[in-house]
N, C-alpha and C positions, 0 to 999 in steps of 0.2 A: 644788493638792493634791488636789482632788476627782477629777480625771482619774487621778492616780497611785493614789489610794486605793481607788476603786470600779470602775475600768474596765480593769484588767489591762494587758496589752501594748498593746492598742489605745489605751487612755487615755494611756499613756506616749508613744506615737508622736505622738498629737494634742498632748500638752503640749510635746513638743519642737518641733513645728511652730509652735505658738503662740509660744514663746519666740524663735524665729527671726524671726517676723513683727514682734516687738516690739523686735528688736535694732537697728533703724535701718538695716539693710542694704538698699541701693538695689535689690538683686536679689530681695529678698524683702519687698516693701512690705506695709504693713498693708492688710487687705481693705477696711476702711471708710475712704473717701478723706478724710473730715474730719480723721482722725488723720495724714494724710500732708501736710496744709497747714502751711506753715512758720509758726512763732511768732517773728516778727522784731522785734516791739516790745511795749511794755507794753500798747498798745491791743489788739493781737492776743491777748495773754495774758488780759486782762480779758474780752474777748469770748468767748474759748474757755471760760473758767471759768464765764461766765454761761450761755452757750448749749450748748456741747458737754458740759460736765460735767452740766448739767441733763438732757441725754439719758440720761446714766448713771444718774441718779436714777430715771427712769422705767423703764429696762430692769431695773435692780435691784429696783424695786418690783414689776414683773411676776414676776421670779424669786422674790421673797419670798413669793409665793403658790403656789409650786411644791409638788407632792405629794412630790417628792424632798426629804426633810426636811433632810439635810446641806446642800444648796444653799440651801434657804429660810433656815435659821439663819445661814449664813455672810453672806448678803446684808444681814441686819439691821445688822451692825457696819459694813459698807461704806457703807450709807446714811448713817450718822452722819458718816463721813469726807467723803462728797460734799457734805453741808450746809456744811462749812467752805469747800470749794472754790467752791461757788456764791455764798456770801456774799462772798468775796473779789472775784469778778467783778462781782457786782451793785453792791457798794459802789464799786468802782474806776471803772466806767463812770459811776456817779452823781457821783463826785468830779470826774471830767474835765468832765462837763457842768456841774456846779455852778461850777467855776472859769471856764469860758468865759462862762456867764451873768453872773457877777460882772463880767467885763471888758466885756461888752456893755452892762451897766447903767451903767458908767462912761463909755461912749462910745469904748472902745478896740477897735480891730480885733484880734481874736485872733491872726491871723498876724503882726501887727507886733511881737508880743512873744513869739513862739514857743509860742503856745497853739493849741488844736485847734478849729477851727470845727465847730459843731453839725452842719452839713450833711455834713462830712466823716466825723464820727462815725456819722451815719446810714448812710453807705455801708458802714462796717465792720459795723454791726448787720445790714444786709441780707445781707452776705456770710456771716458766721458763723451767723446764724440759718438761712439757706437751706441752708448746708452741713450744719448739725446736724440739720435735718429729714430729710436723706437717710439718717441713721443708723437710722431706724425701719423701713427697708425698704419693700417694696411695699405699697400700700393694699389690694390684692387678692392675698392670698398663701395658697397651699395649705400652705406650711411653717408659717405662723402658726396656721393651723387645726389642723394636726397637733400642734403644740406645746401648744395649749390642750386638745385632746382627750385627749392622753396625760397631762395633768396637769403638764407640765414648766414651763409658764408660766401665769399668770392675768391678769385685767385689773387695771388700777390700783385699789388698795384693795379688791380683791375680798373680802377677809376682813372688811371693814366691813359687809357685807351690803347694799350700796347697789344691787345689781343684782337685778331681780325674778326673773330666770331664771338660776340659776347654771350651767346647762348651755349657755346660749346657742344653743338650737335653735329653729327655726321663726321666726327673725327676720331681717330684712334691714338692710343699711347702705347709704345713698345716697352715691354717689361721682359727682362731675362729671367726665366724660371727654370728650376731644376727638373730634369726629366731623366730618370735613371742615374747615370753617372756623369752627366754633362748638362750644360746649360742650352736652352733653346729660347727663341724669341716668341713672345706671346703678345697679341694685339688685344687691347681692352678699350672699350668705349672711353672717350676722354673724360666724361663726367665722373666715371667710376675711378679715374686716376687722379683726382684732385689732390689727394694726399701726396702722391708721387710728384706731382708738379710743384707743390709747396716744398717738398724735401729737396728737389733739384735747385730751387732758389736758395734754400738754406746752405746746401753744400757749396754752391758758387760763392757765397758770402764767406764761409769758413775757409775756403781755398784762398780768398784774398788775404785773410788774417795770417794764415800760415806763410804766404808769400812775404808778407811784411816781416815776420820773425826771421825768415831766412835771409832777407836782405840785410837785416841788422847783423846776423851772424857772419855774413860775407865781408861786411865792413871791418869786422874784428879779425879777419883772415881765418875764419873757422870754416872748414869744408863740410861740416855736418849740415844736413838739411832735414827739417821736419817734413813728415808726409802725412796726409790724412788717409786712414785706411779706407778700403772699398766700402761702399754702402751695403754690401753683403756680409761684412765682417761682424761677428759677435752680436748677431741680431736675436732679439726675443719676441719681436712683433713682425708681422708681415709675411711675405712669401718665402723669406729666408730663415724664418725662426727655427725650423726643424732641421737645419743643415749647418754644417761647419765649413768655414772658409778661412783662408789666410788673409792677412791685411791687404794683400795684392788682389784678392777676389778669386783665388783658385779654390775650387771645391775639393775638400779633403774628407777623410773618414774620421770617425771618433777616436781611433787609436792615434792618428797623427795629431789630432787636436790635443789630446791628453799629453803627448810627448812635447809638443812645441808651444803651446799657449803661453807657458811661463816666459817665453822670449818676447811675447807680444803684449801681455797684460801685466799689471802689477801683481807680484807675488806677496805672500806674507812677509818674507824678508825685505822686499822692497818697501812695503808700507812701514815696517818697523824702522828702516833706515831713515825714510823721510820724516817720521815722527821724531826720531833722535836729533834732527836738524832744527826742529822748531823750538829753539831756545829764545826766550823773550829778551828784548832790548828795550829798555825804558828811557834811555837818555835822548832828549830832543836832538834831531839831526844825525843820530846814529842809526845804522841799519844792520840787520843780521847778515852774516857772511854769505848766505845763499841767495841773496837778492840785491840787485843793483839799486842805488838811490833813485827816487823820483827825479825827473827832469823839470817838472813844473807842478803847481798845485792845481786844484780844481778850478775850471774856468780860467786857466792861465794866471792864477794868483801866485804870489811868491811862495817858496817852499816853507818859509817861516811864518806864513799867514796864520793869524789866530782865528781859527774857525769857531772856537768856543771861548767866551770870556766870562769869568766869574767876578761879580761885584759884591 
C-alpha cells in the first residue's frame, strides 16, 4: 500500500511486479531463493519459521529505523506478527528434539518408531539456517550503504542509542574473504557492511535458540548438541557464494564438497524418510510419535482451549 500511496505510477508498477513474484508462478519466481525452497513437511515448516521468518524480524527492524515515517510505523505492527511465527518454529523444533531425546533415554532407536534422529534434524537446521543467511544480501554492499545514508534503513535497534556514531562514518568492518586457498581479513567501510552487521545480530539470536534446545536435551540426559554452521557454509549470496566450506567454516574444494555434503545437508533419502513420518493424527489431545506434546496453548491458554467455536 505504501507503493500505491506515495510513489505514483512507478510505485503501482513496482507493486504489480511484486504481486506477480508472490503468485507462485514458476515463470516469475521470488527474487530471494529461500522463499523458493519447497515446504514439504512439518520439519521444513518449523525450520522456515525459526530461521527464515527470523530474517524477516531483522529486515523489519532495520526498516523500523527508517526516516520514511509511514514505512517505519507500518513495520512495528509487522514485527508483532513475526514474533508469533518465530515462536511456532522455535517451539516446534524444540518439541521434535525433546521427543527424540525421550526415546533415546528409553533406549529406543528413533527410526524404529517413526521419530526423527537428532543428526537428521541437524541437517535441516544446516540447510535452512544457511539459506536464510542469504536473505541478508552481500556483506560488502554499496546498496546497503546508500539505504543507510538516505535514511531508508537503520541498524538493528538503532533507536535505542546503542551505537556511538549514528552516522557510521570513519569506521571499518572486518570480513574474512577467500584469497587463493586461504582466508584473509578485509576491511570495508562500515556503511557498506550494514548487511553484515544485521546478519551478526541475526546469528546471535539464532545462537540463543540453539542453546535453549541444547539445555532441554541436557535435562533429558542426552549428550547430543545442535550447532549452527559457519556463516560461510552453503552460501549462494555474498563473498562466500563461489566457494565451498564445511559447517565449521573450513575452505574445501568441490571434490570434497561432493563427497561430504550429504553428511551435512538433507539428502533425497533423508527427505523421503521425513515425509514417511508425516502421518496425520486427528484425535484431539493426541500427537504424532515424532513430536512431543505442547506444554501450553497460545498466550498461556489451556491445551484444550477452544480457539474456534461453531454455532
